[in-house]
Structure formats: structure tokens, C-alpha cells
N, C-alpha and C positions, 0 to 999 in steps of 0.2 A: 370094793366094787363101785361104790358111788363116785369115788375119786377117779377111777378108770373111765367111767361114763362121762364125767365132767371134762376129763382130759381129751377124750375122743370128740366131744361136742365142740370144745374150744379149737381143736385142730381142724375140724371140719369147717368151722367158720373162718379161721385165720389163714388157711392155705390159699383161699381165693384172693387175699390181700397181699400175701408175700410170695410163697414158693410156687404157687400156681396162678399168679396174677394173669387174667385173661388177655391183657394188653401187652405188657412188657415182657412176659415170660412165654405165653402161648401164642401171642400175635393173632388173637381172634377178634372179630368185630372191627376190622380195620376201616371199613367203609364209613360208619358214623364217627369213628375215632378221628379220622382225618377231615371229614366234611364239616362237622358241627362245632369243632373246637376253636373257632375264630375268637371266642370270648369265654371267660370263665363261667358265666351264668349259663351259657348254652351247654357246656359240658356237664355242669351240675344238673341242669334240667333233664337232659337225656339220660344221665346216670341214674337219677332218682326214678325215672320211668322204668328203666331196666331193672332196678332193684325190686320194684313192686311186681312187675311181670314175672321175673325170674323166681322170686321167692314163692309167690302164690301158685305159679304153674308147676314148680317142683313139688309143692305140697300136694296139689291135686293129682298129679301124675303118680306120686308115691301111694296115695290113698287108693287109686284105682288099678294099681299095677298088677294085682293078682287076678283081676276080672277082665283085663284087656287081652284079646287074642293076639298072639305074637305076630301074626301076618299083617295085621292092620294097626299096629301100635303107633307107627309114625304119623299116619293121618289123624289119629285120635289125639296124639300129643300136639299136633299143629292146631287142631280145633280148640284145644284147651288154651294154648298160648294165644291164639287169635282172639279168643273171648276176652282175656284180660287186656290185650293190646287195644281192643275196641273201647273197653271201659276207660282206660287211661287216655286214649285219644279224645274221647268225648268230654272227660273231666278237664283236661288241659284246654280244650277249646272253650269250655264254659268259664273257667276260673283263671287261666293264665294265657289269654288269647295272644298276646304279643310274643311270648315264648313259643307257643304252639305254631304261630305263623313263621317264626324264624326257623324252627326245626323242620317244619314242612313234611315232606314225604318220608323223612327218616323215622318218624314215629310209627306209621303203619309198617314200615320195613323191619321193625323190631320182631315181627312175626317170624321172619326168616333169618334173624340173627343167629349165627352158628353157635354163639355162647349158650343161648337159651335152649335151643333144640339139642345141642350137645350135652348139656347137663341133665336134661330130661332123660335122654337115652342112656348116657354113661353112668349117671349116679342116682337120680330120683327113682328110676324104674327098678332099681336093685337094692334100695335101702329104705328103712323106716321113715315115716313122715317127718319126725322131728329132726332127723339128720338131713333129710332132703331140703327142708325149709332152711336150716342153718347153712347148708351148702349154697343154696340160692342167694341167701342174704350175704354170705361172705364173697361169693363171686361178683354179685351186684355191687357190693361196697368197693371191692377192688377195681372194678370197671369204672365206677363213679369217681373214685380218687384219681385214677389214671387220666380220665377225661378232664377233670377239674384242674389237675396239675398241668396238663398239656395246654388247655385253654387259657390258664392263667399266664403261662410263659408267653404264649402267642399274643395275648391281649396286651400284656405289659410291654413286650418288645415292639409289637406292631402298631399299637394305638396310644401307648404312653398312659394307659389307664388300667384299673383293676376293679372288676365288678361295677363298672360304670363310673368309678371315682377317678378323676383326672390326677395323674401323678407328675408328669412332666411333658414337655413339648417335643422331646427327642423321639422320633418314630422311625422304625425300620419296617416299611410296609410289606416287605417280602414275607414277614412272619404271619401275616393274615392271608397270604396267598397260598395256593397248593404247594409250591416248593418249600415254603416255610413250615408247612405241616409235616412234610416228609423229613426235612432236616431236623426239626425239633424231636419228632418221634424217634428218629434214628439215634440221636445223641442220648436221649433218655433211656432207650433200650440198651445202648452200649454201657451206660453208667450203671444200670441195675444188673446187667450181666457181669460187669466187673465186680460189683459188690458180692454177687452170688459166688463167683470164682474165688474171691478172697476168703469168703466164709467157709467154703468147702476146703480150701487149703489149710485154713486154721484148724478146722475140725480134724482133718487128716493128720496134721502135725500133733494135735492133742492126743489122738488115738495111738500114734506111734510112740509118743512119750509115755503114755500109760502102759503100753505093752512092754516097753523097756523096763519100767519100774516093776512090773509084775515078774519079768524074767529075772531081774536082780534080786527080788525077794525070794524066788525059788532057789537061786544059786546060794 
């Protein structure tokens, strides 16, 4: 029983990074994904903010899920999310001012990020607190890694640097412009879709071989 619970907990966390990645699989939160990833540090900062908001809001929504009237659950979820976003906004303003200034309006807009409200409604409101927290942590981590990867590629290709460290003088400025964001995101999405398809084909082939072996044993 303990092994089963541990497996479920691990799957709940892992799916947000792999099979249900909010960026490359579900294509959610595209506005901040395309807008703030001109540099790796911007993507990392936005991602970490989303991890905190998503994990804690999922936890609170799960804790109050049985006492919230069904007809007004969405406004209540938004108030919970907005509370944590306000806290993150003030903390970043106080301790990471340069990053806060760079991310600008996209920090307050975390309130209406479809990933956060979607997980609150689809998962946290229907599952126990520990699973809700792990779901938020996993989805937030997947979102952070996606933004960091996208921001790293754009910064390296467009500025010839990574995390502010100069690498070379060759620069393709298109990658730090909006077209570069769409092109890079499209290529990464296609790459991860290809990996997913190959994995599914390999699993299907394995199942067919296993079925043939079972039929041969019966014969």
C-alpha cells in the first residue's frame, strides 16, 4: 500500500514535467512563455514565481474544497491565487528589483494564468492536499524548465551569452525578437512531440511482442 501511494505521488509530480508538460504538451501559458524568455534568468525567475503560486494555491484550494459552494468556487479560487501573487510581487519588488522590473506586468498576470486556475479547478479541487501540492509543484517545475530552456536558447543565439556570461560575439538578433520566440517554441514543441510519438511507438511494439510471446506459450 505504501509503495502504491509513493508511486502515485511520484507520478503526480512527474507528469507535469514530462507527459503533461504545460508548455510543450498542453500549450498553456503562452503569453509569459513567449514574452519573458528573452534571457534564461527571466524564464527562471518567472518559473520560480509560478512554482510558489501554483503549489501553495493548489494546497489551499484542496484544503477548502469541501467547504466552498460550487456556484462561487471560481471567484474564491481566483482570490486565493491573487493573494499569493500579491505576496510574490511584493517580495520580488523588495529583494529582486531588477528582475521584477524586467518581468513587469507579467507577474500580476500570473493571477489569470490558465495553468494555475486550470490546475485548481481540474485537480486541486478534487484531490487531497498532499497530491494537490505535488501536482502544483510538478506543473510549476515543468513550466520553469520549459521557460528556462526556451530563454537559454534565445539568449545564447540572440545575445551570445548565457545567464549574463559572455560566450561569443556571433549574434542572431532575431531570436530575442517576437519571431524568434515563436520559431524556437515551435521547434522545441515539435522535438518533444517527436520524442513522445517514438516512445508511444516503442511501447506499442513492446506490447505486441509481449502478446505474441503469450500466444506462443499458450500454443
